[in-house]
C-alpha positions as MATLAB code, in Angstrom:
seq = 'XXXXXXXXXXXXXXXXXXXXXXXXXXXXXXXXXXXXXXXXXXXXXXXXXXXXXXXXXXXXXXXXXXXXXXXXXXXXXXXXXXXXXXXXXXXXXXXXXXXXXXXXXXXXXXXXXXXXXXXXXXXXXXXXXXXXXXXXXXXXXXXXXXXXXXXXXXXXXXXXXXXXXXXXXXXXXXX';
ca = [
     -66.174  -41.074    6.268;
     -62.318  -41.752    6.714;
     -59.372  -39.640    4.744;
     -59.033  -42.237    2.075;
     -62.552  -42.443    1.653;
     -62.731  -38.883    1.546;
     -59.883  -38.157   -0.868;
     -61.554  -40.778   -3.321;
     -64.519  -39.242   -3.892;
     -62.980  -36.062   -4.391;
     -60.662  -37.492   -6.935;
     -63.573  -39.252   -8.837;
     -65.547  -35.614   -8.708;
     -62.555  -34.141  -10.141;
     -62.246  -36.633  -12.885;
     -65.238  -35.649  -14.462;
     -63.104  -32.970  -17.028;
     -60.437  -35.200  -17.960;
     -62.917  -38.272  -18.003;
     -65.516  -37.052  -20.773;
     -64.652  -39.332  -23.217;
     -65.245  -42.942  -22.943;
     -62.322  -45.425  -23.638;
     -62.833  -47.897  -26.522;
     -61.298  -49.288  -29.190;
     -62.073  -47.287  -31.783;
     -60.867  -44.093  -29.903;
     -57.562  -45.251  -29.969;
     -54.954  -43.745  -31.970;
     -54.070  -46.803  -34.955;
     -52.353  -43.744  -36.981;
     -49.617  -43.588  -34.385;
     -46.502  -44.956  -35.094;
     -45.948  -48.725  -33.148;
     -42.719  -46.989  -31.335;
     -45.161  -44.387  -29.890;
     -48.031  -47.151  -28.976;
     -48.825  -47.671  -25.796;
     -50.040  -51.000  -24.362;
     -53.373  -52.479  -25.274;
     -54.657  -52.192  -21.605;
     -53.713  -48.457  -20.827;
     -57.125  -47.373  -20.898;
     -57.451  -43.813  -22.723;
     -58.758  -40.567  -20.655;
     -58.949  -38.121  -23.178;
     -57.585  -36.436  -26.634;
     -57.152  -32.505  -25.957;
     -55.732  -30.259  -28.360;
     -53.418  -28.076  -27.895;
     -52.569  -24.433  -28.868;
     -49.196  -23.025  -27.844;
     -45.512  -21.852  -28.407;
     -42.652  -23.815  -28.488;
     -40.239  -21.060  -26.285;
     -36.175  -21.271  -27.933;
     -33.647  -19.414  -25.965;
     -29.651  -18.357  -27.744;
     -27.737  -20.241  -25.646;
     -23.390  -20.239  -26.134;
     -22.783  -23.596  -27.873;
     -21.383  -26.880  -26.175;
     -18.791  -27.449  -28.107;
     -17.729  -23.914  -29.078;
     -19.269  -21.326  -26.474;
     -18.439  -18.653  -29.099;
     -21.185  -19.728  -31.632;
     -24.944  -18.850  -30.106;
     -27.451  -21.600  -31.054;
     -31.204  -21.559  -30.420;
     -32.356  -24.577  -27.849;
     -35.568  -25.416  -26.822;
     -36.523  -23.850  -23.089;
     -40.182  -24.589  -22.884;
     -43.507  -25.533  -24.066;
     -46.344  -23.053  -23.328;
     -49.958  -24.020  -24.431;
     -53.684  -24.459  -23.254;
     -55.038  -27.981  -23.928;
     -58.689  -27.636  -24.772;
     -62.005  -30.669  -25.457;
     -63.495  -30.713  -28.204;
     -65.913  -28.038  -27.137;
     -63.535  -26.348  -27.005;
     -63.087  -25.585  -23.391;
     -59.707  -25.434  -21.528;
     -58.720  -28.758  -19.672;
     -55.338  -28.014  -18.501;
     -52.351  -26.603  -19.274;
     -49.006  -27.328  -20.637;
     -45.316  -25.702  -19.519;
     -41.832  -26.212  -19.053;
     -41.162  -30.433  -17.014;
     -43.140  -31.172  -19.810;
     -45.779  -30.485  -17.448;
     -49.586  -30.951  -17.587;
     -52.023  -29.435  -15.355;
     -55.348  -28.990  -14.503;
     -57.435  -26.320  -12.748;
     -57.515  -28.551   -9.848;
     -53.874  -27.975   -8.935;
     -53.277  -31.978  -10.063;
     -49.781  -32.519  -12.341;
     -47.840  -34.960  -14.570;
     -44.678  -34.561  -15.521;
     -43.173  -36.522  -18.505;
     -40.367  -38.009  -19.538;
     -40.166  -39.042  -23.533;
     -39.863  -42.794  -24.098;
     -39.481  -42.653  -27.927;
     -39.877  -39.703  -30.360;
     -40.840  -40.489  -34.242;
     -40.494  -37.306  -37.030;
     -43.394  -35.574  -37.512;
     -45.126  -36.345  -40.945;
     -45.837  -33.037  -41.524;
     -42.483  -30.825  -42.665;
     -41.708  -27.920  -39.887;
     -43.338  -29.587  -37.521;
     -41.957  -30.460  -33.639;
     -41.999  -34.525  -33.504;
     -44.429  -36.775  -32.437;
     -43.537  -38.640  -28.551;
     -44.726  -40.633  -26.366;
     -44.146  -39.986  -22.592;
     -44.349  -41.354  -19.622;
     -45.432  -40.030  -16.672;
     -45.077  -39.198  -12.913;
     -48.197  -37.883  -11.357;
     -48.369  -35.057   -8.206;
     -51.658  -33.885   -6.355;
     -55.444  -35.341   -6.692;
     -57.583  -34.906   -8.849;
     -58.208  -35.320  -12.837;
     -54.386  -36.195  -13.969;
     -53.607  -38.459  -11.018;
     -53.162  -41.994  -12.712;
     -52.103  -40.733  -16.376;
     -49.544  -43.500  -17.113;
     -48.642  -42.064  -20.651;
     -49.040  -39.320  -23.593;
     -49.037  -38.864  -26.482;
     -48.273  -35.965  -28.805;
     -49.223  -36.892  -32.088;
     -50.791  -34.423  -34.936;
     -48.427  -31.344  -34.653;
     -47.889  -28.012  -36.580;
     -45.181  -25.643  -36.514;
     -43.027  -25.061  -33.305;
     -40.150  -26.039  -35.056;
     -37.139  -23.875  -33.762;
     -35.970  -21.136  -35.443;
     -32.359  -22.365  -37.547;
     -28.960  -20.241  -37.926;
     -27.041  -18.417  -35.715;
     -29.134  -16.400  -33.015;
     -27.958  -13.257  -31.802;
     -27.294  -12.671  -28.443;
     -26.914  -15.062  -25.112;
     -30.838  -15.240  -23.770;
     -32.676  -13.642  -27.038;
     -35.540  -16.326  -27.412;
     -38.077  -16.965  -30.135;
     -41.462  -17.624  -28.983;
     -42.558  -20.621  -32.059;
     -46.145  -21.740  -32.441;
     -47.881  -24.702  -32.730;
     -50.035  -26.987  -32.100;
     -50.649  -30.708  -31.069;
     -52.945  -33.400  -29.688;
     -52.447  -34.924  -26.501;
     -53.247  -38.037  -25.808;
     -53.599  -39.168  -22.117;
     -53.819  -42.746  -20.921;
     -53.779  -44.381  -17.433;
];
């Protein structure tokens, strides 16, 4: 078997965890604001539930260095399928990584305030894929149904101090 065919066979075998939910129009997220919708030709790959933290760090103010302020450092979350199986992890970048080593790095295309007070915004992100595996070919990610995660308010104590704020969200992956 040539190298390209072997790589494709490995990718198909490794896609199992993310290919678990068939794409169907009924499963598309209709309650997502129009600005966060993907094109109709994008195929839903998987919906995963994230439980984790948003990590905020205390930095010197941009306009006033003597005034310290909280800034988002990174997310840290585990993403699970409907059965509770851990499928991926989410961390700085923003990056999503599958156990097979494949990963995607997102770039925010659009943001909408969350309907729930105190929740981080809903997002639409485009992605770049790294590696062959479950996440290969994922082009877009929606972050919806967020709860918590909003950064601390007020002055922070010292530069470098961190605060971890719990959050949950649903991440929807499209090819």
